C-alpha positions as CSV (number, residue, x, y, z in Angstrom):
1,M,-93.9,-86.0,-51.7
2,R,-91.7,-83.0,-53.0
3,K,-93.9,-80.7,-51.0
4,I,-93.3,-82.7,-47.9
5,I,-89.6,-82.7,-48.3
6,F,-89.8,-79.1,-48.9
7,F,-91.8,-78.2,-45.9
8,I,-89.6,-80.5,-43.7
9,I,-86.1,-79.1,-45.3
10,L,-87.2,-75.4,-45.0
11,P,-87.8,-75.3,-41.3
12,L,-84.5,-77.0,-40.9
13,L,-82.7,-74.5,-43.1
14,I,-84.2,-71.4,-41.3
15,L,-83.2,-73.0,-38.0
16,S,-79.7,-73.4,-39.4
17,F,-79.4,-70.0,-40.8
18,F,-80.5,-68.6,-37.3
19,W,-78.2,-70.9,-35.4
20,Q,-75.2,-69.9,-37.4
21,L,-76.3,-66.1,-37.3
22,N,-76.3,-66.6,-33.5
23,K,-72.9,-68.3,-33.7
24,N,-71.4,-65.6,-35.8
25,L,-72.8,-63.0,-33.3
26,A,-71.4,-64.6,-30.5
27,L,-67.9,-64.9,-32.1
28,R,-68.0,-61.3,-33.2
29,K,-68.8,-60.5,-29.3
30,L,-66.1,-62.8,-28.1
31,L,-63.5,-61.2,-30.7
32,K,-64.4,-57.8,-29.5
33,E,-63.9,-58.7,-25.8
34,K,-60.5,-60.2,-26.9
35,N,-59.5,-57.2,-28.9
36,N,-60.6,-54.9,-25.9
37,A,-58.7,-56.8,-23.5
38,L,-55.7,-56.9,-25.8
39,E,-56.0,-53.2,-26.1
40,T,-56.2,-53.0,-22.3
41,S,-53.1,-55.1,-21.9
42,E,-51.1,-53.2,-24.2
43,A,-52.2,-49.9,-22.5
44,A,-51.2,-51.6,-19.1
45,S,-47.9,-52.7,-20.7
46,R,-47.0,-49.1,-22.1
47,H,-47.9,-47.9,-18.8
48,L,-45.7,-50.2,-17.1
49,E,-42.9,-49.4,-19.2
50,K,-43.6,-45.7,-18.4
51,L,-43.6,-46.6,-14.8
52,K,-40.2,-48.4,-15.0
53,K,-38.5,-45.7,-16.9
54,Q,-39.6,-43.0,-14.3
55,E,-38.3,-45.4,-11.7
56,L,-35.1,-45.5,-13.2
57,E,-35.1,-41.6,-13.4
58,L,-36.0,-41.4,-9.9
59,Q,-33.3,-43.8,-9.0
60,E,-30.7,-41.7,-10.8
61,K,-31.9,-38.5,-9.3
62,E,-31.7,-40.0,-5.7
63,K,-28.0,-41.2,-6.7
64,I,-27.1,-37.7,-7.6
65,L,-28.9,-36.5,-4.5
66,R,-27.1,-38.9,-2.3
67,R,-23.8,-37.5,-3.8
68,K,-24.8,-33.9,-3.3
69,L,-26.3,-34.7,0.4
70,P,-24.9,-38.0,1.6
71,A,-26.4,-39.8,4.6
72,D,-24.7,-39.5,8.0
73,D,-21.4,-38.3,6.7
74,R,-20.0,-35.8,9.3
75,Q,-16.3,-36.7,8.6
76,P,-16.4,-36.1,4.8
77,L,-12.9,-37.4,3.7
78,A,-13.8,-37.6,0.0
79,L,-14.8,-33.7,0.1
80,I,-11.6,-32.8,2.1
81,K,-9.4,-34.6,-0.5
82,A,-11.4,-32.8,-3.4
83,L,-10.9,-29.3,-1.4
84,I,-7.1,-29.9,-1.0
85,S,-6.8,-31.1,-4.6
86,L,-8.8,-28.0,-5.7
87,G,-6.5,-25.8,-3.7
88,R,-3.4,-27.3,-5.2
89,E,-5.0,-26.6,-8.7
90,T,-5.7,-23.1,-8.1
91,G,-2.1,-22.4,-6.3
92,L,-3.0,-22.1,-2.9
93,R,-0.4,-23.2,-0.5
94,E,0.0,-24.0,3.3
95,I,-3.3,-25.4,3.4
96,S,-4.6,-26.9,6.7
97,L,-8.4,-28.0,7.1
98,S,-10.4,-28.8,10.2
99,I,-13.9,-30.0,10.7
100,K,-15.7,-27.6,13.0
101,E,-18.8,-28.5,15.2
102,E,-20.0,-24.9,15.3
103,P,-19.8,-21.9,12.9
104,A,-17.8,-19.0,13.7
105,A,-19.5,-16.3,15.4
106,E,-18.5,-13.5,13.4
107,A,-20.6,-11.9,10.4
108,K,-20.8,-13.6,7.4
109,G,-19.7,-12.5,4.0
110,S,-16.9,-10.3,5.1
111,Y,-13.3,-10.5,5.4
112,S,-10.5,-8.8,7.5
113,K,-7.2,-7.1,6.3
114,G,-5.2,-6.7,9.1
115,N,-7.3,-4.8,11.6
116,E,-9.7,-3.6,8.9
117,M,-12.8,-5.2,8.0
118,A,-14.1,-4.9,4.4
119,S,-17.1,-6.3,2.3
120,A,-16.5,-9.6,0.3
121,S,-17.3,-7.6,-3.0
122,E,-13.9,-6.1,-2.6
123,L,-12.6,-9.2,-3.7
124,E,-13.4,-8.3,-7.4
125,E,-10.7,-5.7,-7.3
126,I,-7.8,-7.7,-7.8
127,P,-4.2,-6.7,-9.2
128,Q,-3.3,-8.7,-12.1
129,S,0.2,-8.8,-11.1
130,A,-0.4,-10.5,-8.0
131,A,-1.8,-13.4,-9.9
132,K,1.2,-13.5,-12.3
133,S,3.8,-13.3,-9.5
134,S,2.2,-16.5,-7.8
135,A,1.8,-18.8,-10.8
136,S,5.0,-20.4,-10.4
137,S,4.5,-21.2,-6.7
138,N,4.6,-24.9,-6.1
139,D,5.6,-25.2,-2.3
140,M,2.4,-26.4,-0.8
141,E,2.0,-28.1,2.6
142,V,-1.1,-29.9,3.2
143,S,-2.4,-30.9,6.6
144,V,-5.9,-32.1,7.9
145,S,-7.0,-31.9,11.3
146,R,-10.5,-32.2,13.3
147,S,-11.6,-29.8,15.9
148,G,-14.6,-30.4,18.4
149,S,-15.0,-32.9,21.0
150,A,-15.7,-36.5,20.5
151,K,-18.7,-36.5,22.8
152,S,-20.4,-33.5,20.9
153,R,-19.6,-35.3,17.5
154,S,-21.0,-38.6,18.6
155,A,-24.3,-37.0,20.1
156,R,-24.9,-35.4,16.8
157,N,-23.8,-38.4,14.5
158,S,-27.4,-39.5,14.1
159,E,-28.9,-36.1,13.2
160,A,-29.2,-34.6,9.7
161,G,-27.8,-30.8,9.3
162,P,-24.8,-28.9,8.4
163,V,-21.0,-29.8,8.7
164,Y,-18.8,-26.9,9.0
165,L,-15.3,-27.1,7.5
166,E,-12.6,-24.4,8.2
167,I,-9.7,-23.8,5.6
168,N,-6.5,-21.9,6.3
169,C,-4.0,-21.2,3.6
170,E,-2.1,-18.7,1.8
171,G,-2.7,-17.3,-1.7
172,T,-3.4,-14.2,-3.7
173,F,-6.8,-12.6,-4.4
174,Q,-7.0,-14.1,-7.8
175,Q,-6.5,-17.6,-6.7
176,L,-9.0,-17.2,-4.0
177,L,-11.5,-16.1,-6.4
178,I,-10.7,-18.9,-8.8
179,F,-11.0,-21.4,-5.8
180,L,-14.6,-20.1,-4.7
181,N,-15.6,-20.1,-8.3
182,R,-14.7,-23.7,-8.7
183,L,-16.4,-25.0,-5.6
184,R,-19.5,-25.3,-7.8
185,E,-17.7,-28.1,-9.6
186,L,-17.6,-30.2,-6.5
187,E,-20.1,-33.2,-6.3
188,R,-21.0,-32.4,-3.1
189,I,-23.0,-29.2,-2.2
190,V,-20.7,-26.6,-0.4
191,A,-21.6,-23.0,0.6
192,V,-19.1,-20.4,1.7
193,G,-20.0,-19.1,5.2
194,E,-17.2,-16.7,6.1
195,I,-14.1,-15.4,4.5
196,S,-11.2,-13.8,6.6
197,I,-8.2,-12.3,4.9
198,E,-5.1,-10.9,6.5
199,R,-2.3,-9.1,4.9
200,K,1.2,-10.1,5.9
201,K,4.1,-8.2,4.6
202,D,6.4,-11.0,4.7
203,I,4.5,-13.3,2.3
204,L,3.4,-10.7,-0.2
205,P,1.9,-11.0,-2.8
206,F,0.2,-13.9,-0.9
207,Q,-2.4,-13.2,1.9
208,K,-3.3,-15.3,4.9
209,I,-6.8,-16.7,4.2
210,S,-9.2,-18.3,6.2
211,L,-12.5,-19.7,4.9
212,E,-15.4,-21.3,6.6
213,L,-17.4,-23.7,4.3
214,V,-20.7,-25.4,5.0
215,T,-21.8,-28.7,3.5
216,Y,-24.7,-31.1,4.3
217,T,-25.5,-34.5,5.4
218,L,-28.9,-36.1,5.4
């Protein structure tokens, strides 16, 4: 009787063992799949966070670029105000500013002294006494005007490209150099196209200065 019970129970135990073994193997496989899915999800989450960070960085760079190169801004009033303020800070006086439709035809990178033409590198040779004598000058008149036909401006309004500004003022060589060096502080990109300087005896140590500046719009 015992042998019969043994031979009945033994196969059941063997079947139970294999069933439990298969169940454990299936659970291990399922656990491995879940772990792989979790790792993939975590990797995707890290990649998504990285993409979000890159997107924020690109948005910030785009904001900076739009401030440097604003879209469809051919009447840059904010830049004009900044240039006038910079002129005041550097001691320039009698400032007038106009928006030009076309650049001047004269050669760039030069300035005139009376009837003479000289290289812009001569601006480095500046008498310090001229700068000191103008330091107390506060009488500045500022005016802003626009040149160029309305038809031409309207036709170009939808195009990307340069915007030309002309500044006429009075100042010393030192003040001019400081003004030119501080143009890089402006939020918007501004390049110097032409410099013209005319010596006037009645306003010495100041000079008559004409600057052609170029900014850009997308």
